N, C-alpha and C positions, 0 to 999 in steps of 0.2 A: 544599638547596636549587641549586645548582650543576647536580648530575645530572639536576632536575626543569627546570632550564630547557634543558638541554643534549638531552631526550629532545623538549620540545616544539618544539624548533628541527627535529629530525629528523621529528618524527611530525603535528606542525601550526607550518608554515612561517609563516604570520601569527603566532599570539600568539608564537612564538618571536623572531620578527623585533622587535615591539615589545619584549619582555623582552629582549632584548640591548642597548637603548638603555638600560636602567636600571643603577643601580649597588646591590649589593644593602648592605642595612643592618643589623644586630643591634639591635635595639631591644627590651629584656625587660621595656618599659613597655606594650607594646601587647600584645590580645589573641591575635592571628593573624599577620596581615598587611594591610599599608597600601603605598599608594603616592600621588604626588602629581606622576607622568608623569615625574620625573626619577630619584628614589628607589624601591626597592622594600624596605620594612622588614618584617621577621620575627622574630617571638620563639623563640628557640632554644629552649627550654621547650616550646611548643608543634609545632615542627618536628619535634623528636627522636623524638616518638610518631607521627608520619603517616607512611603508607604512601609509596612513590614517587606512585602514582594520584592519591591525596589532594591530594599538594603540585604535579599538574601542573594539577589540575581548579583548585588554589586560584588558583594563578598566572595562569591563563585567567582566571579570574574577575577578576582584579586588571587584565589587561591590556583586557578588554572595556571595562572602565571608563575607560577611556585612548581605546579606539576610541570610544566614545560621548561623548568629552568631559566627561564627568562633574567631571573637577578642575579644569574652566575655566569652569564656568555654574550654580555653586549660587548666586553673586549673594546672597549676605547671607542666606539662607532657612536656616531650622532644621538645622542638621547634621545629627545624630541621623534628624530623620524624611526629609533628602536619601539619607542613604547608607539607609534601608529601601526607599526607594523605588527608588536606581539597583539595590538589590541582585534587589529581585522583576522589572527590564528586563532585568539581564543573565544569571540565570541561567536563562530561557528561552530565551535565545539561546545559551548553552553547551548545553543539549541539544540544540539543532536543529545546532550543531556538530560533535555526535556524541560529546561527555563524556558519563561516568556522573558525576553528580553525589554526592559523596557526603555520610554523615550532617551534618544542621545545616545544610544547603542549603535556605533558604527558596525554594519553588518554586510558584507560584499560577498558575494557567491563565486564572484571572480576570483578568490583567493582559497576557494574549497581544496583541502588538501595540501596545502603549502606551509610551510614551515616557517617561523619568522623570518627566518635567515633569506630565504628566498623572497617574501614579501619586502623585505628592508631594501633588496637589489634590485625588485621594482620601482619601489620609489624612489631609490637615489637615480637611476636611471631617467626616470621621469621629471627629474631634478636636473640633470644634468641636460637634458633637450631643450628644458624652458626652465631656465635660472632666476629668471625674474615673475616668469606666472605661479606663484606659489596660492595665491588667493584666488588667481581665477581656479585655477585647478583644485584648491580644496573646495571651491563651491560646487562645481563637477562631479566633483568625488561625493560630495554629500549629495548632491540630487539623483547618482548613481547609487548610492548605498541605501539600502531599507532599514527606515531608522523605526524602530516598534515600541510602541507604549505600553504599559503594563497589560493592557486588555488583548494584545495580537494585533493591535491594529496597523496597516502600514500607514506610515506618517509621509511618503514619499518616493519618488524611486520610479526607475521605467518600470517595474514590476505593479504598481498599484494598476488596479483595476477603476473603473469608472465609480463601481459599487462603493468597493472602499473610501473614495474621495468624497463622494455624498455621505459615507457616515462618519468621516470627519467633519464635514461641515456641520452635520447635526450635532455632534458631539461638542462642536467648539459652541456652536451654540446654546447647546445646552450649559456647557458651563459658563457662557455670557450670562446668562437668566439666571444664573445661582450665585453670582460673584465669583467663580473659580474660575483660573484661568488665564485671568492675567492681572498685570500689577493695579493696584488701588491707588486712585487719586491721592496724593498727599502722604503716602506711607513713606517714613522714611527709614534709616539705620537706627532708630533710637534704641531698639534694641540691641543695637551691637552687629546685627545681621544682615547681609547682604542676602537677596532675594534669589536663593539657588534655584529655586523650583521652576522660574518662569522657564515658559518653552522658549528654545534659542538657545540653552545652556545645555551643552552637550560632556555625557559622563564620560571623563577623562582615566580612571582608574589607574594611578600610575604604577610603575613599575622600576623600584630601585635597585641597586645594586646592592649585594649581601653585605654586610659589615665586613667582614673578614678582607675584602677586596680593598678595603680602603684604610686599613691597620698597616702600623709601622713594621711589617716583616716582608719576609721574601716572597714575592708575588704569586711565583710559582705553587709555594705549598700554601699562600692562604686561598688559593684558586681550587688546589684539591681539597682542601679543609671546606670550603663552602661548597663544592660540586656532593661531597661524603653526607655532608650533614643533610643537604637537599635529598639527596637520595634515600637516607634513610627515613628520612617524613613521608615520601611519597610512597616507598615499602609498606610502610605501618598504615597507612591511608587506603593502598592496594586492599590489602592482606584485610581491612574492616568489612572494606564496599562488597568484597567477595563473599563474606561469611554470610553479608546481609541479603547477599542477591540482588544488588542494586547497583547495577555496574553494564550502562549500555552497552553494544556489542560493541559496535565502530568506536565507541570512546577508550576502552577496555584494549583493544587492538593498538591504537595509539600509545596507549600509555606504557604496552607490555614492550612496544617497541624504542619507546626513551629508554626504558629501565636494561633492554639488550639492543641497543643502537646498531644498526648496519651499516658502519662506516665506509665511505668510500674509499680509494686504493691512494688520496692522497694525503688522507686523516692518516691510513696505517703508515704511509711511507714517512709522514713526519715524527709519526710517535716509535719508529724502529729506529730512526736518525737519531731521536732527543736520548734514547736510551745508550747510545754510541756515544754522547758528547761529556767531556770531561770539564769538571768545574771543581773550583777549591778556594779556599779562604787566603785572605792574605793581610797580614800585619801591619805589610808597610805603608798604608794606605788605610788609615782607619775609616770604618764605617760613620759616614758625619751624620747618617740619621740619630746616632745617639748622643753625640759629643755636649748637645746641649744640656742632656741632665747628668753629665759627667762621667760617663760609661765611654772606656776605649775599647770597643771590640771589632774584629777584624769585617774587611768589606768581602764583597765575592767577587770574585776576579771574573773577567770575560769568558764564556763556557769556550772550550774547544774540542773541536773535531777534530782529531790527528787523521793522518793519511787514510783514505782508503780507497777501494778499486769499483769498477763499473766494468760487469762483460758485457759487451753487446753480442748478441747470436745473429751472423752476419751469413747466413746460410741460403739468403734469399726469398725464405719464405714468412720475415718480419716485417709488419706493417709498418713503411715507415713515417706514418703520419701520428702512429701512435709512441713512436721514437721522439719524435719532435715533442709532443706532448710533456712525456715523460719526461723530456732533457729541460723544458720550459717550468715545472713543477719543483725539478730538482735543482734547478738555479735560483730560485725563489725562496729556497729552504738554504742554499749555501752561502747566500748573500751575507748573513749576520756571521760565519764562519770565517775564520783567516785557516785555511785547510788545503793538504794538495789532493787531488783525485785523478787515480788513473786509469787509464780508459783501453780496454782490451778487447777488439774486434777478432771476431774468433769464427769457424765454421767446424772445420774437423782440424783445424790447428789453429794457432794463433796468426793470425794477417798481420795485424799492424797496432801500436799501441802509440798514445799519447798521455803527456801529464800535462795538468791544469790548475789551475790557480786562482782564487779569489778574481782578479784581474782579467781574469780569461771569461769568466760570466756574460752573457749567458750561453752555456752550452747550446752547439750545433751540431749534431753527429747526424751521418747517414749511415747506413749498414754498407759494408763492403766485404767481398767473399764472394760467396754463391753456391757454396759446394756443399756436402751434408754435412751432420751436425755429431760434433762429440764436445763434450764437458771437458773430459779429462786435461788436455793439454792448457786449458786456463790454470788451475790451481796447479800444474806442474810448473808453468812459466812462474808464477808468482814466486813460488819456491826456491828457484834456478837464479830468479833477480835478487833473492835475499829481501824481498819486501814481508812487511811485517803490518799488514791494514789490519784498521781498528774492525771492519767489517768488507763483505764483497756484498754490491748491488748486483744482479742478474739480470739482464733483459731480453726474454726469450718467447718463442711460441711453445715449448717445451716438447719440441717433435722430436725426441731424442731418448735412447734410453742409456747411452754409455756414461756413466756418473762417475764422477770421481768419489775416494774415499771422502769421508766428512772430514773437512778441515776443522783449525781449532779455531780460525776466527768465525763470528755468525754471517751468516748469510741469508739475504733476503731475495726471494725469485719475484722477479716481476712480470709477469704470463700475461703475453696478447693474447687474450681470448680464453675462454672457460675452459677448463680439462676436467676430465674425472678422475683421472689419477694423477694425486699434488708428485713432486718431488720426493726421494726416501729420506731428505734432512732438509733443515733450514726452516723460515719461514718462508711463507706465499701469499701474492696478492695478486688480484687477476683486472687487467685494466680492459672494461666492455667497450 
């Protein structure tokens, strides 16, 4: 394992830089390798029968899990399915980075340019469609995926040519003649080792949650700390690889997007609302996590989202379907908060208002109005009614130039369609 790591440092500096930050840990309970961002566990029995090239690719596989943040963003999803989705995502990147994938590495071109999250959703839908067909589906998946040996030979799948199959037969025959490639009669586990090198054992390369996500402290802080630690490691590895000129073009673009991700409007909406949430500590109910240690500490009270407003541009040019999608996403975010939402329909003036609570979810709104657009009456109405919203969401197509003075509360513009000129104040997101 150490020699393979040294080879990565010399030949693939990006992967080698990430690997050097991990502590090697012998773990006979695992199948082959695993990592959690701080350690790399390995089964000595599996490692003992692998070539150096296989171990290099296997370690690079684990490093890509870390580069993609797979150890920090499972977020309670099924661990086995998440690992499989992550494997499909990283092995295609390994090929692009110049590695020859050994036998047992799943690699399916159907998942090209898909993230682990997208692949996870695909696998989940397949499970829902056929909940009892797991074994059959796994066999079909194995047949349709490309399993490649250390020499680059395709070991099956629809893309295999007749020539490749003949080469496979010849190689198999050669292995049998030399006594390799099949389990020897009478061989036992006398050495305490399972024959991990036999054909049919697929490489797993497990990714586990970062240790900070399992510790007994506030979950959100642990998530932030784990992501920050992962980001620092990734930046240092990228800097070293770029300095040595050893970073494939497509691979570099993907990693840059990981460092500067383009979040969709749902993620930006959630981030904006989270900044408006109020949370506090209470000594009335102690934190039970620490009572067994004799520590009496305050517990975190339920996050609260004070009353806020949603202004809806009802001038007639706003897309009703996009408004429905926005309301569905907003409703899912508000289900965990005891809050009050005031909805203000307007065109050139305030046309109608409604107040909703948690029990009124999900929101079902439709534009009401139809005249021209003027944003000034909305803020004037809020002031006149004596409301003090923690924030104002504004759903509009931004086809208006009559803006009010910037209010004291934060404003998030949800824009129907991309516009060249942003609003004069507040933050804004676009629903494409």
